[in-house]
KERODO-221433 format. One record per residue (C-alpha): x, y, z. Coordinates in steps of 0.1 Angstrom, whole numbers, padded with zeros to 4 digits, always signed. Example, Ala and Ser with C-alpha at 12.3 -4.5 7.8 and 13.67 -1.06 7.14 Angstrom:
KERODO-221433
+0123-0045+0078/+0137-0011+0071/
***
This chain:
KERODO-221433
+1049+0915+1009/+1040+0943+1038/+1014+0926+1060/+0986+0952+1059/+0949+0948+1064/+0927+0964+1037/+0896+0981+1051/+0869+0987+1023/+0857+1018+1019/+0829+1017+0996/+0794+1023+1010/+0770+0995+1012/+0736+0991+0999/+0745+1008+0965/+0744+0992+0932/+0773+0997+0909/+0784+0990+0875/+0809+0963+0874/+0828+0953+0843/+0855+0924+0838/+0881+0919+0812/+0906+0890+0805/+0941+0905+0796/+0975+0896+0789/+1004+0905+0814/+1017+0933+0787/+0984+0948+0787/+0980+0947+0824/+1013+0967+0828/+1007+0990+0801/+0974+0998+0820/+0995+1004+0853/+1019+1025+0833/+0990+1047+0821/+0970+1049+0854/+1000+1058+0876/+1002+1096+0882/+0965+1098+0868/+0945+1079+0896/+0956+1073+0931/+0964+1041+0945/+0941+1029+0971/+0957+1039+1002/+0956+1004+1021/+0982+0988+0996/+1015+0978+1008/+1049+0994+0999/+1047+0976+0965/+1015+0991+0955/+0998+0954+0960/+0977+0934+0986/+0967+0901+0986/+0929+0889+0986/+0919+0854+0996/+0881+0844+0997/+0861+0813+1009/+0833+0809+0987/+0800+0791+0996/+0776+0770+0975/+0744+0749+0980/+0738+0711+0978/+0730+0715+0941/+0757+0741+0931/+0731+0767+0926/+0754+0798+0926/+0777+0782+0900/+0749+0772+0877/+0735+0804+0880/+0768+0824+0871/+0774+0799+0842/+0736+0807+0829/+0739+0848+0835/+0708+0847+0859/+0697+0879+0872/+0691+0883+0899/+0717+0862+0917/+0741+0864+0946/+0769+0844+0967/+0783+0844+0999/+0820+0846+1006/+0843+0851+1036/+0874+0875+1028/+0907+0881+1041/+0936+0904+1033/+0972+0897+1032/+0968+0863+1048/+0958+0883+1077/+0932+0868+1104/+0931+0905+1120/+0900+0916+1101/+0878+0888+1085/+0845+0898+1066/+0817+0879+1058/+0802+0893+1022/+0770+0886+1003/+0777+0898+0966/+0744+0903+0946/+0737+0909+0909/+0705+0928+0901/+0698+0940+0864/+0732+0939+0855/+0744+0961+0887/+0762+0946+0916/+0759+0952+0953/+0782+0941+0982/+0770+0937+1018/+0794+0927+1045/+0797+0923+1082/+0827+0912+1107/+0835+0877+1116/+0853+0866+1146/+0881+0841+1141/+0859+0816+1161/+0829+0821+1137/+0850+0818+1107/+0866+0787+1116/+0833+0771+1126/+0819+0781+1090/+0851+0767+1073/+0844+0732+1089/+0806+0735+1076/+0791+0740+1108/+0767+0768+1121/+0783+0789+1148/+0760+0799+1178/+0743+0833+1174/+0728+0856+1199/+0699+0878+1189/+0722+0906+1184/+0742+0888+1154/+0745+0905+1121/+0714+0900+1099/+0740+0888+1072/+0753+0861+1093/+0718+0851+1101/+0709+0848+1068/+0740+0826+1057/+0732+0803+1089/+0696+0800+1076/+0709+0789+1043/+0733+0766+1057/+0703+0748+1073/+0677+0750+1044/+0696+0747+1015/+0729+0729+1028/+0751+0760+1020/+0786+0749+1025/+0824+0764+1019/+0832+0750+0984/+0867+0766+0972/+0894+0793+0981/+0901+0821+0956/+0932+0839+0959/+0950+0868+0939/+0970+0898+0939/+0954+0932+0933/+0968+0966+0923/+0938+0988+0931/+0932+1023+0917/+0903+1044+0933/+0889+1080+0922/+0862+1098+0942/+0842+1111+0916/+0817+1084+0905/+0830+1063+0930/+0853+1047+0905/+0875+1016+0914/+0901+0999+0887/+0915+0968+0898/+0944+0948+0882/+0945+0911+0897/+0973+0890+0889/+0981+0853+0896/+0945+0840+0901/+0947+0807+0918/+0924+0785+0937/+0925+0756+0963/+0901+0732+0975/+0914+0730+1009/+0890+0749+1025/+0900+0737+1061/+0932+0758+1056/+0915+0791+1045/+0932+0810+1076/+0967+0795+1072/+0997+0815+1057/+1006+0790+1032/+0983+0769+1014/+0982+0746+0984/+0971+0765+0951/+0970+0762+0915/+0965+0788+0886/+0934+0789+0868/+0939+0807+0839/+0964+0803+0810/+1000+0816+0817/+1001+0854+0813/+0963+0858+0818/+0949+0882+0844/+0919+0903+0850/+0910+0936+0849/+0880+0949+0868/+0861+0986+0863/+0836+0996+0889/+0817+1025+0892/+0785+1042+0904/+0766+1065+0881/+0795+1077+0858/+0832+1071+0849/+0852+1103+0842/+0860+1109+0807/+0897+1109+0812/+0897+1073+0829/+0872+1056+0806/+0899+1070+0776/+0928+1055+0797/+0916+1021+0803/+0908+1018+0764/+0932+0990+0752/+0928+0971+0720/+0918+0934+0723/+0906+0934+0760/+0882+0906+0761/+0852+0913+0783/+0841+0882+0804/+0809+0876+0823/+0823+0847+0844/+0833+0855+0882/+0866+0842+0896/+0845+0820+0917/+0831+0805+0887/+0864+0800+0870/+0879+0785+0902/+0851+0761+0906/+0853+0751+0872/+0886+0740+0873/+0883+0722+0906/+0853+0700+0897/
***
């Protein structure tokens, strides 16, 4: 896979609709065939139309984020560090919130040194100009004992459409690792967390989704799921 770094283009401070579905490999490929030619691929994909996502998720001493996801608590939030295509050229700290059924993602850049310190469960030295998001994570590490818990990795085929700010992603080979100390390494031990041939479709948009896209993603027997990839990876790592 070509090593390209993805640069998220979605505006921050925006709450969006987000729906997730479990689907088979055949359903995934049917969706891919339908979407190609109708909805453009994200321009940051490689020549094969895919990029790799790896995220390091945090939770507190009591596994609050895990339990809130299982209970469907609203509002809720979770922190993660994310890289693309195994590259440390761009490292992002992200806070994902769910409020009244909609999601919001806030992010800031991390240096590799800051990332490695957080990977070790330690708090980096911050100056007064440090991003507010990083300051919040460090505060929670002190007060709630937030620590890195699990790595989530998968391969994504992403489609984007500007009207409605629609993003449709086909996520294959979802896998996890408890070796949080190896987050920035190119090759790490990983294990699948879904049954063979099972993958995830995500549909995200702002206020509306164009009718032609809505009709395109209607496939019989898609199973909507409320559980996140983080939840599934933690569940099968406990």
